[in-house]
C-alpha positions as CSV (number, residue, x, y, z in Angstrom):
1,X,34.9,-15.1,95.1
2,X,32.1,-15.3,97.8
3,X,29.3,-12.8,98.1
4,X,30.9,-11.4,101.3
5,X,34.3,-11.0,99.7
6,X,32.8,-9.4,96.6
7,X,30.8,-7.0,98.9
8,X,34.0,-6.1,100.8
9,X,36.0,-5.5,97.7
10,X,33.3,-3.4,96.1
11,X,32.8,-1.4,99.3
12,X,36.6,-0.7,99.5
13,X,36.6,0.5,95.9
14,X,33.6,2.8,96.5
15,X,35.1,4.1,99.8
16,X,38.4,5.0,98.1
17,X,36.5,7.2,95.7
18,X,35.5,9.4,98.6
19,X,38.9,11.0,98.8
20,X,37.9,13.3,95.9
21,X,35.2,14.8,98.2
22,X,37.6,16.1,100.9
23,X,37.3,19.7,99.9
24,X,33.5,19.9,99.5
25,X,33.1,17.8,102.7
26,X,35.2,20.4,104.5
27,X,33.0,23.2,103.1
28,X,29.9,21.2,104.2
29,X,31.3,20.9,107.7
30,X,31.9,24.7,107.8
31,X,28.2,25.3,106.8
32,X,26.9,22.9,109.5
33,X,29.2,24.3,112.2
34,X,28.4,27.9,111.4
35,X,24.7,27.1,111.5
36,X,24.7,25.2,114.8
37,X,27.0,27.7,116.6
38,X,24.9,30.5,115.3
39,X,21.8,29.1,117.1
40,X,20.2,27.6,114.0
41,X,19.2,24.1,113.1
42,X,19.7,21.2,110.7
43,X,16.8,19.7,108.7
44,X,17.6,16.3,107.2
45,X,15.6,14.2,104.7
46,X,15.8,11.1,102.5
47,X,13.6,8.2,101.3
48,X,13.7,4.5,102.2
49,X,17.1,3.6,103.5
50,X,18.1,7.2,103.1
51,X,15.2,8.1,105.4
52,X,16.8,5.9,108.1
53,X,20.2,7.6,107.4
54,X,18.5,11.0,107.7
55,X,17.2,10.2,111.1
56,X,20.5,8.6,112.1
57,X,22.4,11.8,111.0
58,X,19.9,14.1,112.8
59,X,20.3,12.0,116.0
60,X,24.1,12.3,115.9
61,X,23.7,16.1,116.4
62,X,20.6,16.2,118.6
63,X,22.0,13.5,121.0
64,X,25.8,13.3,120.5
65,X,28.2,11.6,118.2
66,X,31.4,10.6,120.0
67,X,31.9,13.0,122.9
68,X,29.6,14.2,125.6
69,X,28.3,17.6,124.7
70,X,25.1,19.7,124.7
71,X,22.5,18.7,122.1
72,X,22.2,20.7,118.9
73,X,19.0,21.2,117.0
74,X,18.6,18.7,114.2
75,X,15.2,17.5,112.8
76,X,14.6,14.5,110.6
77,X,11.9,15.4,108.1
78,X,11.2,11.7,107.7
79,X,10.0,11.2,111.3
80,X,6.4,12.5,111.1
81,X,4.3,9.9,109.3
82,X,1.0,11.7,110.0
83,X,2.3,14.9,108.3
84,X,3.7,13.0,105.4
85,X,0.5,11.1,104.7
86,X,-1.5,14.3,105.0
87,X,0.7,15.9,102.3
88,X,0.4,12.9,100.1
89,X,-3.4,13.0,100.4
90,X,-3.8,16.8,100.1
91,X,-1.0,17.5,97.7
92,X,1.4,14.8,96.4
93,X,4.4,12.8,97.6
94,X,6.8,15.2,95.8
95,X,5.9,17.9,98.4
96,X,6.5,15.9,101.7
97,X,9.9,17.5,102.4
98,X,9.4,20.9,100.6
99,X,6.4,21.8,102.7
100,X,8.4,21.1,105.9
101,X,11.3,23.2,104.6
102,X,8.8,25.9,103.8
103,X,7.2,25.7,107.3
104,X,10.2,24.9,109.5
105,X,13.4,26.4,107.9
106,X,14.6,29.8,108.7
107,X,17.6,31.9,107.8
108,X,20.8,30.3,109.0
109,X,19.4,26.8,109.0
110,X,20.9,24.0,106.8
111,X,19.1,21.3,104.8
112,X,20.9,18.0,104.3
113,X,19.3,15.8,101.7
114,X,20.3,12.2,101.0
115,X,19.5,10.2,97.9
116,X,21.4,7.2,96.4
117,X,20.1,7.9,92.9
118,X,19.8,11.7,92.8
119,X,16.5,11.1,91.1
120,X,14.0,11.6,94.0
121,X,11.5,14.3,93.1
122,X,10.7,15.0,96.7
123,X,14.4,15.6,97.5
124,X,14.7,17.8,94.5
125,X,11.6,19.8,95.6
126,X,13.1,20.1,99.2
127,X,16.3,21.5,97.8
128,X,14.4,23.9,95.5
129,X,12.4,25.1,98.4
130,X,15.5,25.7,100.5
131,X,17.0,27.7,97.6
132,X,13.8,29.7,97.3
133,X,14.0,30.6,101.0
134,X,17.7,31.4,100.9
135,X,18.6,28.3,103.0
136,X,22.0,26.6,102.5
137,X,21.8,23.0,101.6
138,X,24.0,19.9,101.3
139,X,23.0,17.1,98.9
140,X,24.6,13.7,99.6
141,X,24.0,12.0,96.3
142,X,24.8,8.7,94.6
143,X,25.6,7.4,91.1
144,X,26.1,10.5,88.8
145,X,24.0,12.8,91.1
146,X,21.0,12.5,88.8
147,X,18.8,15.5,88.1
148,X,19.4,16.8,91.6
149,X,23.0,17.7,90.8
150,X,23.7,21.5,91.1
151,X,20.6,22.4,93.1
152,X,22.1,22.3,96.5
153,X,24.8,24.7,97.8
154,X,27.1,21.7,98.1
155,X,26.9,18.3,96.3
156,X,28.7,15.3,97.7
157,X,28.4,12.7,95.0
158,X,29.3,9.0,95.7
159,X,29.8,7.4,92.3
160,X,28.8,3.8,91.9
161,X,26.1,1.6,90.6
162,X,25.2,-0.6,93.6
163,X,22.8,1.1,96.0
164,X,24.1,-0.8,99.0
165,X,27.7,0.3,98.4
166,X,26.6,3.9,97.8
167,X,24.7,3.9,101.1
168,X,27.7,2.5,102.9
169,X,29.9,5.2,101.5
170,X,27.3,7.9,102.3
171,X,27.3,6.8,105.9
172,X,31.1,7.1,106.0
173,X,30.7,10.6,104.5
174,X,28.2,11.8,107.1
175,X,30.1,10.2,110.0
176,X,33.2,12.1,108.8
177,X,31.0,15.3,108.6
178,X,29.9,14.6,112.2
179,X,33.5,14.2,113.4
180,X,34.6,17.4,111.7
181,X,31.8,19.4,113.2
182,X,31.7,17.9,116.6
183,X,35.4,18.5,117.4
184,X,34.7,22.3,117.0
185,X,31.3,22.5,118.7
186,X,31.1,24.1,122.1
187,X,30.4,21.4,124.7
188,X,28.1,23.6,126.8
């Protein structure tokens, strides 16, 4: 079997496992919809490839996903390099997202955190800070969820052992989340 065929087959297998997440994904969509229609915002974070996915997800709400509609407030916590390097210098890298949640999140907001391993200390700290502030959160995790499991309001865990396949499946999850929310968002 070629590399491409193996990647396709492995991806299909991983994607089929997402069916088990239908109920928690529906709950996540309700949280996001309630937040945005209530005049609140989304905060999204991740590391590496998940940082790119966090910015991608925030953009789907701030710009648009499929249909033309008004923008909704969504902030990628990965997009401010100056702030993140200051926190790494003055505190440590584990605090780069938690300090932003502390400073930017308010009641009614939702934090969405992405990690393919579930073992990112800065993601854990962001979720802990959200919990401390009474902010609802959604963790889009991979593998077995790692030590991050159970900290967020809702866990969406993509089982698997290959980071690329987990990332592909996480993208399907958050695109489905966008579809579920956008169809109910007011256009104006």
